C-alpha positions as CSV (number, residue, x, y, z in Angstrom):
1,M,130.3,52.9,265.1
2,T,129.4,54.2,268.5
3,L,125.7,54.1,269.5
4,A,124.0,57.1,271.2
5,A,122.6,56.3,274.5
6,Y,119.0,56.5,273.2
7,A,119.6,54.0,270.3
8,S,118.6,50.5,270.3
9,D,121.5,48.3,271.4
10,A,121.2,44.7,270.0
11,T,122.6,43.3,273.3
12,A,120.0,44.9,275.2
13,S,117.1,43.5,273.0
14,R,113.8,42.3,274.6
15,G,114.5,39.3,272.7
16,R,112.4,36.9,270.7
17,R,109.1,35.1,271.4
18,F,111.0,31.6,271.2
19,T,114.4,31.6,272.8
20,Q,117.4,30.9,270.7
21,A,121.1,31.0,271.2
22,P,122.9,34.0,269.9
23,A,124.4,33.8,266.5
24,R,128.3,33.5,266.6
25,N,129.1,36.3,264.1
26,R,126.1,38.4,263.8
27,S,124.1,40.8,266.2
28,E,120.4,40.0,266.8
29,Y,119.3,42.6,264.5
30,Q,121.6,41.7,261.5
31,R,120.1,38.1,262.0
32,D,116.7,39.4,261.6
33,R,117.8,41.4,258.6
34,D,119.0,38.0,257.1
35,R,116.0,36.1,257.8
36,I,113.9,38.8,256.3
37,V,116.0,39.0,253.1
38,H,115.9,35.0,252.7
39,S,112.1,34.9,253.3
40,S,109.5,33.8,250.7
41,A,107.5,37.1,251.3
42,F,110.5,39.2,250.5
43,R,111.2,37.6,247.3
44,R,107.7,38.0,246.3
45,L,107.8,42.0,246.8
46,V,109.5,42.1,243.3
47,Y,106.2,41.3,241.5
48,K,104.0,43.4,243.9
49,T,102.7,46.9,242.8
50,Q,103.5,50.4,244.2
51,V,101.4,52.6,242.2
52,F,101.6,51.2,238.6
53,L,100.6,47.5,238.1
54,N,103.3,45.2,237.6
55,H,103.0,44.7,233.8
56,E,102.7,48.3,233.0
57,G,106.5,48.8,232.8
58,D,109.7,47.2,233.7
59,L,111.2,50.4,235.2
60,F,108.5,51.3,237.7
61,R,109.0,50.8,241.5
62,T,107.7,47.5,243.1
63,R,107.5,46.8,246.7
64,L,111.0,45.3,246.5
65,T,112.7,48.3,245.1
66,H,110.7,50.6,247.4
67,S,112.0,48.7,250.5
68,L,115.4,49.0,249.3
69,E,115.1,52.5,248.9
70,V,113.7,53.0,252.4
71,A,116.6,51.0,253.8
72,Q,119.1,53.1,251.9
73,L,117.6,56.4,253.2
74,G,117.1,55.0,256.9
75,R,120.8,53.8,257.2
76,S,122.0,57.0,255.9
77,I,120.1,59.2,258.5
78,A,120.8,56.5,261.2
79,R,124.4,57.0,260.8
80,S,124.3,60.7,261.5
81,L,121.9,60.2,264.6
82,Q,124.1,57.4,265.8
83,L,121.2,54.9,265.8
84,N,121.3,51.3,265.1
85,E,121.6,51.2,261.4
86,D,121.1,47.3,261.2
87,L,117.7,47.5,263.3
88,V,116.8,50.3,260.8
89,E,117.7,48.1,257.8
90,A,115.8,45.1,259.2
91,I,112.5,47.2,259.9
92,A,112.7,48.9,256.5
93,L,113.0,45.7,254.4
94,A,110.1,44.0,256.4
95,H,107.6,47.0,256.6
96,D,105.7,46.0,253.4
97,L,105.8,42.2,253.6
98,G,102.2,42.1,254.2
99,H,101.0,44.3,251.4
100,T,98.5,42.7,248.9
101,P,99.1,42.5,245.1
102,F,97.9,45.8,243.1
103,G,98.9,48.1,245.9
104,H,96.6,49.9,248.0
105,A,93.8,49.3,245.7
106,G,94.2,45.5,246.6
107,Q,94.5,46.4,250.1
108,D,91.2,48.2,250.0
109,A,89.5,45.5,248.3
110,L,90.6,42.8,250.6
111,N,89.6,45.0,253.7
112,D,86.0,45.3,252.3
113,C,85.9,41.4,251.7
114,M,87.1,41.0,255.3
115,A,84.9,43.6,257.0
116,A,82.6,41.0,258.5
117,F,85.7,39.0,259.7
118,G,87.8,41.6,261.5
119,G,89.1,43.5,258.5
120,F,92.4,43.6,256.8
121,E,95.3,46.2,257.4
122,H,98.7,45.7,255.7
123,N,100.8,46.6,258.8
124,L,99.1,43.8,260.8
125,Q,99.6,41.5,258.0
126,S,103.2,42.2,257.8
127,L,103.5,41.3,261.4
128,R,101.5,38.3,260.8
129,V,103.8,37.3,257.8
130,V,107.0,37.6,260.2
131,D,105.0,35.8,263.1
132,K,103.1,33.1,261.7
133,L,102.8,32.6,257.9
134,E,106.5,32.1,257.0
135,E,107.4,28.4,257.4
136,R,111.0,28.0,257.4
137,Y,111.9,26.6,260.8
138,P,110.9,23.3,262.5
139,Q,110.7,24.7,266.0
140,F,108.3,27.4,265.4
141,D,105.9,29.3,262.8
142,G,107.3,32.7,261.4
143,L,110.7,34.2,261.6
144,N,110.9,34.6,265.3
145,L,112.2,38.2,264.9
146,T,113.3,40.3,267.8
147,F,110.8,42.6,269.6
148,E,112.3,45.6,268.4
149,T,112.0,44.6,264.8
150,R,108.6,43.6,265.0
151,E,107.6,46.7,266.8
152,G,109.1,48.7,264.0
153,I,107.1,46.7,261.4
154,L,103.6,47.5,263.2
155,K,103.7,51.1,262.8
156,H,100.0,51.6,262.8
157,C,97.4,49.9,264.7
158,S,93.9,50.5,265.8
159,H,92.8,50.2,269.6
160,A,90.6,47.1,268.9
161,H,93.7,45.3,267.1
162,A,96.1,46.4,269.8
163,E,93.7,44.8,272.5
164,K,93.7,41.5,270.7
165,L,97.6,41.7,270.3
166,E,98.1,42.5,274.1
167,Q,95.8,39.7,274.8
168,R,97.7,37.1,272.8
169,E,101.2,38.8,273.8
170,P,101.0,40.9,277.3
171,G,103.5,43.7,277.0
172,G,104.3,43.0,273.4
173,V,104.1,45.0,270.4
174,G,100.6,46.1,270.8
175,Q,101.2,47.6,274.3
176,R,102.3,51.0,273.0
177,F,99.1,51.7,271.0
178,L,97.2,51.4,274.4
179,N,99.2,53.4,276.5
180,Q,100.1,56.1,273.8
181,T,103.9,55.7,274.0
182,Q,106.3,55.9,271.3
183,P,108.4,53.2,269.6
184,S,112.2,53.3,269.2
185,L,113.9,56.0,267.1
186,E,114.7,53.5,264.8
187,A,111.1,52.6,264.2
188,Q,110.2,56.3,264.0
189,L,113.1,56.9,261.4
190,C,111.8,54.0,259.2
191,N,108.3,55.6,259.2
192,L,109.8,58.9,257.9
193,A,112.3,57.2,255.5
194,D,109.1,55.5,254.0
195,E,107.4,58.9,253.4
196,I,110.5,60.4,251.8
197,A,111.2,57.3,249.5
198,Y,107.6,56.9,248.1
199,N,107.1,60.7,247.5
200,A,110.3,60.9,245.6
201,H,109.7,57.8,243.5
202,D,106.1,58.4,242.6
203,I,107.3,61.7,241.1
204,D,109.8,59.7,239.0
205,D,107.3,57.0,238.1
206,G,104.4,59.5,237.5
207,V,106.5,61.4,235.0
208,R,108.1,58.4,233.4
209,S,104.5,57.1,232.9
210,G,103.3,60.5,231.3
211,L,100.5,61.0,233.8
212,I,102.3,64.1,235.3
213,T,104.7,66.5,233.7
214,L,107.6,68.7,234.8
215,E,105.3,71.7,234.2
216,Q,102.8,70.4,236.5
217,L,105.4,69.9,239.1
218,Q,106.3,73.6,239.0
219,E,103.4,74.1,241.3
220,V,105.2,72.2,244.1
221,A,107.7,74.3,245.8
222,L,109.7,71.3,247.4
223,F,110.4,70.0,244.0
224,D,110.3,73.0,241.7
225,D,113.1,74.9,243.9
226,F,115.4,72.2,243.1
227,R,114.3,72.1,239.4
228,R,115.2,75.8,239.3
229,Q,118.5,75.1,241.0
230,A,119.6,72.5,238.6
231,L,118.8,74.7,235.6
232,T,120.9,77.6,237.0
233,E,123.9,75.3,237.5
234,F,123.4,73.3,234.2
235,P,121.7,75.6,231.7
236,Y,121.7,73.0,229.1
237,L,119.1,70.8,230.8
238,R,116.5,73.2,229.4
239,D,116.8,71.2,226.2
240,K,113.7,69.2,225.8
241,T,116.0,66.2,225.3
242,Q,117.4,66.5,228.8
243,G,114.0,66.1,230.6
244,R,115.1,62.9,232.3
245,R,118.6,64.4,233.4
246,L,116.7,67.5,234.9
247,L,114.1,65.1,236.7
248,Y,116.8,63.1,238.2
249,E,119.0,66.2,239.2
250,A,115.9,67.8,241.0
251,L,114.9,64.7,242.7
252,R,118.5,63.9,243.9
253,R,118.7,67.5,245.4
254,M,115.2,67.1,246.8
255,L,116.2,64.0,248.7
256,S,119.4,65.4,250.0
257,A,117.6,68.3,251.3
258,Q,115.1,66.2,253.2
259,V,117.8,63.8,254.6
260,E,119.6,66.9,255.9
261,D,116.4,68.5,257.2
262,V,115.5,65.3,259.3
263,I,119.2,65.0,260.5
264,A,119.0,68.7,261.9
265,A,115.4,68.6,263.1
266,S,115.7,65.4,265.0
267,T,119.1,66.4,266.5
268,S,117.4,69.5,267.8
269,A,114.5,67.6,269.2
270,L,117.0,65.0,270.8
271,V,118.9,67.8,272.5
272,A,115.8,69.4,273.7
273,A,114.3,66.0,275.0
274,A,117.8,64.8,276.3
275,P,116.7,61.2,276.4
276,M,119.4,59.0,278.0
277,S,117.8,55.6,277.2
278,V,115.5,53.8,274.9
279,E,112.9,53.8,277.7
280,A,113.0,57.4,277.9
281,V,112.5,57.8,274.0
282,R,109.2,55.7,274.5
283,L,108.0,58.3,276.9
284,A,108.8,61.5,275.1
285,A,106.9,62.7,272.0
286,P,108.1,61.6,268.5
287,L,111.7,62.8,268.1
288,V,112.5,61.8,264.5
289,Q,110.9,64.4,262.4
290,F,111.1,67.2,259.7
291,G,111.5,70.7,260.6
292,A,108.2,72.7,260.4
293,E,109.0,74.2,256.8
294,M,109.9,70.9,255.5
295,R,107.0,69.3,257.0
296,A,104.5,71.8,255.2
297,K,106.3,71.6,251.8
298,S,105.9,67.7,252.1
299,Q,102.4,68.0,252.8
300,V,101.8,70.2,249.6
301,L,103.8,67.4,247.5
302,K,101.5,64.7,249.1
303,A,98.2,66.6,248.1
304,F,99.7,67.2,244.6
305,L,100.6,63.4,244.1
306,L,97.0,62.5,245.5
307,K,95.4,64.9,243.0
308,R,97.2,64.3,240.0
309,L,98.7,60.9,240.2
310,Y,96.9,58.7,242.6
311,R,93.5,60.0,241.3
312,H,94.4,60.2,237.8
313,P,91.7,58.5,235.7
314,Q,94.1,56.1,234.3
315,V,95.3,55.0,237.7
316,M,91.7,54.9,239.0
317,H,90.5,52.8,236.1
318,S,93.7,50.2,236.5
319,M,92.9,49.9,240.3
320,G,89.1,49.6,240.0
321,Q,89.6,46.6,237.8
322,A,92.5,45.2,240.2
323,Q,89.8,45.6,243.0
324,Q,87.6,43.6,241.0
325,V,89.9,41.0,240.6
326,V,90.7,40.6,244.4
327,R,87.1,40.5,245.3
328,A,86.3,37.8,242.7
329,L,89.3,35.7,244.2
330,F,88.0,36.3,247.7
331,A,84.5,34.9,246.7
332,A,85.8,31.8,244.6
333,Y,88.1,30.8,247.6
334,Q,85.3,31.3,250.2
335,A,83.1,29.2,248.1
336,C,85.7,26.5,247.2
337,P,88.6,26.6,249.7
338,Q,90.1,23.5,247.8
339,E,91.2,25.9,245.1
340,M,93.9,27.4,247.3
341,A,97.3,25.9,247.5
342,E,97.2,22.6,249.5
343,S,99.4,24.3,252.4
344,F,96.5,26.5,253.0
345,L,94.0,24.1,253.6
346,V,95.8,22.5,256.5
347,Q,94.9,24.7,259.5
348,P,94.7,23.9,263.2
349,G,91.5,23.6,264.9
350,V,89.7,26.6,266.0
351,A,88.6,27.1,269.4
352,G,85.0,28.4,269.9
353,G,81.9,28.0,267.9
354,A,80.8,28.3,264.2
355,A,81.5,31.9,264.0
356,D,85.1,31.5,265.3
357,A,85.5,28.7,262.5
358,I,83.9,31.1,259.8
359,N,86.3,34.0,260.7
360,A,89.2,31.7,260.6
361,S,88.3,30.4,257.2
362,A,87.9,33.9,256.0
363,R,91.5,34.9,257.5
364,V,93.1,32.0,255.6
365,V,91.7,33.3,252.3
366,A,92.8,36.8,253.1
367,D,96.3,35.2,253.9
368,Y,96.4,33.5,250.7
369,I,95.3,36.5,248.3
370,A,97.8,38.8,250.3
371,G,100.5,36.7,249.8
372,M,100.0,36.8,246.0
373,T,102.1,38.6,243.2
374,D,100.1,41.0,240.8
375,R,100.7,38.4,237.9
376,F,99.8,35.3,240.1
377,A,96.6,37.0,241.2
378,L,95.7,37.7,237.4
379,R,96.5,34.0,236.5
380,E,94.4,32.7,239.4
381,H,91.5,35.0,238.4
382,E,91.6,33.9,234.9
383,R,91.8,30.1,236.0
384,L,88.9,30.4,238.6
385,T,86.4,32.6,236.4
386,G,87.3,31.6,232.9
387,L,87.4,35.5,232.1
388,K,90.2,36.7,230.0
389,G,90.1,40.3,228.6
390,A,90.8,43.9,229.3
391,S,90.0,43.1,233.2
392,T,92.5,40.4,233.6
393,D,95.0,40.1,231.2
394,A,98.4,42.2,230.3
395,R,95.9,44.9,229.1
396,L,94.3,45.3,232.5
397,A,95.1,49.3,232.6
């Protein structure tokens, strides 16, 4: 496939932090993708939560299935826009590597625990996983990914964190947050594909769980327009026994419409901006986007999911208890670090005074907890606290 002038070309990559000879049969971005797929952090995503806790059902999405769906959507759009599909895939597969157990509830709890030690943010943690925490190579920590993949992984970053990244890596992945420039189009695309994927699969999982209904979804035009189209074309789907087919057909049409909208709106934006290089893309406004109407409809859908699903009493109850587990784990490991895996006890010396050592110790605890799967976190909580019951076993929700 021929890449557009504004696409990221693997042969023109900014390279890796540690120089390595090129692979014989793979591009640099294909190499990144392969390293991500073979990483321990990627395998753990299969037991990490999206919205529903891992034990609540075998068919609900996990971080792994979500990442695969983002990669599929991203590659489809990238091909139409003549972007680098391999880079899109690598970013998509790695973007959630730093997520905690128990989804956003776990992240919020860990951020609270780390408030005095620099906080916790899953995008930064995903970068930390690929830069430091993976231990697969004798020459360096992490996976030594290309700049472009690492840039796409770090889709959000506060000014304070960006300054720290810039101090450690001048001109690196933190710089764009300081000078207010854009990432590559491939990174922009992954960010939007992430939104498209989780909105669609949260509808699916929400209906499957019984927490939201097809009747409630009629207030969401982005979904209901396609539900009505499906019923017009296939009237037999009105039968109550065909609810699953009706849901899938509406979602399929909704996803197709969103993909087509992104391709059309982004193509128009690219024609208007006429970037002739990746650097020109960085200096422009965001160029991978929804059209105005689709963006408005997507916002309505997100508001619906927030109200009807993410803040549903059953979900809030489960997540509240999950947060208690994370807080208890953090306190236990802070008090007795030897309870962590041995590999987390061997840490390099910390330059500076006692405060630096305390901060570093807390960060190690956060790294350990963030790497846990849902079920391992529950087992550890039971082992460390002796508590077994509604808050920690398979009846947690």
